[in-house]
N, C-alpha and C positions, 0 to 999 in steps of 0.2 A: 376591878379592871378600869383602866383609864377611859375617860370620855373622849373618843376619837371620832373624827369625821374624815371622809375621803372625797376628793373631787372626781367628778366624771366616773362614778362607780356604776358598773353594770350589775343589775340585780335581777335574777330569775327571769330571763327572757328578754335581755337587752333593754331593760327599762333604765335609762340613764338618769342618775341622780345629779341634780345641779350642785354647784359648789356650796359647801357649808350647809347642806340640807340632809337631814337624817330621817329615819323611819319612825321617829317618836320614841317613847319610853318603852323599853322591853320589860316585861314581867314574866317571871318564871312560873312553871306549872305548879299547881297546888300539890300538897303532899298526898291527898286522897287520890288525885288523878294519877300521880306517879305510881303509887302502890297498886291501884286497880289496873293500870295499863301494863305494868311489868308482870303482874300475876296472870292476867289473861293471855298476853302474848307468850309468856313462858309456858303456860299450860297448853295452849293450842299448838305452838311450834314443837314443844317437847313430845306430846303424844304423836304428832305427825312424823317427827324425826325418828322416834323409837319404832313406830309401826312400819315405816318404809325401810328402815335398816333391817328389821326382822324379815320382811319380805325378801329382800335381796339375799340375806344370809341363808334363809331356808332353801331358796331355789338353787343357789350356787353350791351349797353343801350337800344337797340331796339329789342323787343321780336321777332317780325316776321323775323328779320334778322338772327336769330340763326339757320342756316341751315348747313348741312354737308359741302357744298361748301364754305360757309363763314367761317367755322371753320378752314379750310385749309388756307384761306386767312389771318385770324388772326394769325395763326402760322407763315406764311410767313412774315407778317408785323412785328411780334415780333423779328424774326430772323434778318431781315434787319435793324430794329431799333438797335439791339445789335451791328451789324457790323458798322453801321454809327457812333454810339457813340464811340466804341472801336477803330475805325480807324481814326475818325475825330479829336478827342482831341489830340492825339500824333502828328499829322501833324501840328496842330496850334502851340503847344508849341515848337516843333522842329524848326519851322520857327522863333519863337520869341527868343528862348534862344540858339538854336544850339546844344542842348544836351538833354539827357533823364532826366526828372525832377520828375518822379513818383516813383523812388526808386526800390528796389528789388521786393517788393510785387506787385507794379504796373506793373512791367515788366511781371511777371508771369500771373497776372490776365488779363491784356489787351491782351496778346498773346493768352491766353486760350479762352477768349470771342470772339476774332476775328475769330478763327478757328471754334468755336462752332456755331457762327452765320452763317458762310458760309456753313458749313455742314448741319445744321438744315434747312437752306433755300433751299438747294438742295433737301434734303429728303422731305420737305414739298411740293415742286413743283412736285416731283415724285409721292407722294401719291395723290395729287390733280389730276394729269394726269390719274392715274389709276382709280380714282373715276369717272372722266368725261368719260373715255372709257367705263366703265361698264354702266353708266347711258344712254349713247347713243347707244352703240352697243348691249347691253344686258339689255333692259329696264325692263324685267320681273325679272331678278335676282337683279336689282337695288332696287326693292321694299323692299327687306330684307337685302341687302348688304350695300347699301348707306344710312345708318341711322345716326342720330345725335349722338347717344351713341357710335356707332362703330367708327365714325370719331374722337370723343374725345379720345377713347382708342388708336387709331392709332397715333394720335398726341402725346399722352403721351409716347408711345413706341418710337417714333421718337426722342423726346427730351431726353429720358432716355439713349438710345443707343448712340446718338451723344455726350451727356455729358460724358458718360463713355469713349468713344473713344478718346475724346480730352484731357483726363487727361494726356496723355503722353507728351503734350506740356508743362506741368508744370515742367517736368524733362528735357526738351530740351532747355529751355530758361534761361538766366542769364544776369546780368548786368556786363559790362566790362568797364574798364577805358582805354581810348585812350590817349596816351601820345604824345603830340606835343612839339615842341621847346618852345612855348610860353604859353601853357595852357594844362591842363589835363581835359578831358571831359568824362562824363559818358554815356555809350551807352547800349541799350538793344539788345542783340544778341543771337545767338544759341550757346549752349555749344559744340555740336559735330561739327566735320569738315564737309565740303561739301560732301566728299566721303560717309560719313555715312548718311548725310541728304538726298541725292538724292533718295535712295530707299524709304524712308519714304514719300518724296514729290510725287514721281510717284505713289505710292500706294494710297495716298490720292487723287491724281488727277484722277486716274482710277476709284476709288470707288465712289467718290462724284461728278465727272464731266462727264467722258466718258460714263460710264454705264447709268446714268440718261438721258444723251443726246440721246443715242441710243434708250433707252426705250421710251422716249418722241417722238422721230422722228417716230418710228414704230406705236405707238398708235395714234398719231395725223394724221398719214397717213391713218390708218383704220377709224378714225372718219371722215376724209374728204371724204373717199370712201363711207361711209354710207350716209353722207349728199348729196353727188353727185348723188348716185343711187336712193335716196328718196327725190327729191326736194320738197320744200314747195309749195302748190297750190298758184297760182297768185291771185285767187279770192275765198277765203274759203266760202264766203256767197253764191256764185253761186251754189255750190254743195248742200247746205242746201235747197235753193229754188227749185232746181230740184227734190230733194227727196220729198219735201212737195207736189210738183205737181204730183209726181208718186203716193204718198199715198192717195191723194184725188181723184184719177181717179175713175170714176163710174164703170169701168169694173172689179175692184178688189173686192174680197169678204172680209167679215169682218175678217176672219182668215188670209188672206193675208195681210190685213192692220196691224193687230197686229204683225204678224211675221216681216214685214218690219220695224215697229216702234221699236220693240225690237232689231233687228239686227242693225239698223242705230243708235239707242241710244248708244249701247256699242261701235260701231265702231267710232262714232263721238267723244265720250269721250276719247277713246284711241288715236284717230288720232290727236285731238286738243292738248292733253297732249304731245304726241311725237313731234308735230310740235313746240309747244312753248318751250319744253325742248331742242329740237335740235337747235333752234335759240339762246336760252340762253346759251347753252353749247358751241356753236360756238363762241359767244362773249367772254366767259370766256377763251376758248382755245386760241383765238387770243390775249387776254390780258396777259395770263400767259406765252405763248411760248417765247417771247423775253427775259424774265427775266432769262431764263436758260443759255443764251449765254455766259455771262461774269461772272457768279456767283463766280467761283473759282479764277479767275485771277484778278478781280477788286473788292476787298472787300469793297471799299467805295462807292458802287453804291447806288442810290436812286431809289425808285419805286413808284412814284406818281400814276402810272397807276392802282395800287391796289384800289385806291379810286373810280374809275369809276364804276366798275361792282356792288359793294355792294350798292352804292348810287342810281344808276339808275335802276337796275333790278327790285326792287319791284314796281316801278312806271309803268312799261310797261309790266310786265309778271305776269301771275296768280300765286298764292301761291303754287299750287300743282305742279308746274314745278320744284321746288327745290328738 
């Protein structure tokens, strides 16, 4: 490639290059770095992409899996799939070629989808956390608040708002030519300087990371308190056998038998449902909580843990617990 220089070139944050001045001599990545980088990125992104696709397909193709909780997991899987694709491909091509190869449109689109996936993932986890809090701490309200149709509407609102919010990145990204002594490389960078970018970054960091983290910490603390104060019985069958013994006692009248049966029937139904829902919610809470930790700072994360709860929960928990 020819040795080219450009006058008054804007490089990565409006740093103006004086006439006939370059960035020095460019050296390519070593072969060991290229091989290690491509293998690691391909492995991480490949596992994450396959796992999230499996989550989406399992929930969409299995009728009894279409529950409010799994709707939020599908939204989370779609967001993570978007991040893994938008963040993984540029890293692989950068290791191979050392420059941006997707052009101007690719720079805008990939930057947009990276931030959209990260923000939608954070909002999906937040909505999921609120839904679990209502289901465990307010089970009566959950009967009409935590419904499938309401979950779909919430997910649509989440994606609509985050899509509109991330439009600003289409105006903050641009391709830039980096001029070296021996080569000119194309780069995808931000238009504005770092001084203007910092307020945008900290706003994004506070809205989509700090606030959801605080909310999740408080709600999972309340969920843990409820589960701690209302422990599950070690032998659920023991209580049923004791009740049967009491109801068959010859000293009780027919009216007392009927009253005990009516009371125990409603109590057992509610108790069993709360117990199984509490166990199911605890598993989902423990599954979802770690995903919030690095969501905004590590866009290339993979979440194979999403596959665990949707695949196992119907096998061990009654359908009414969802």
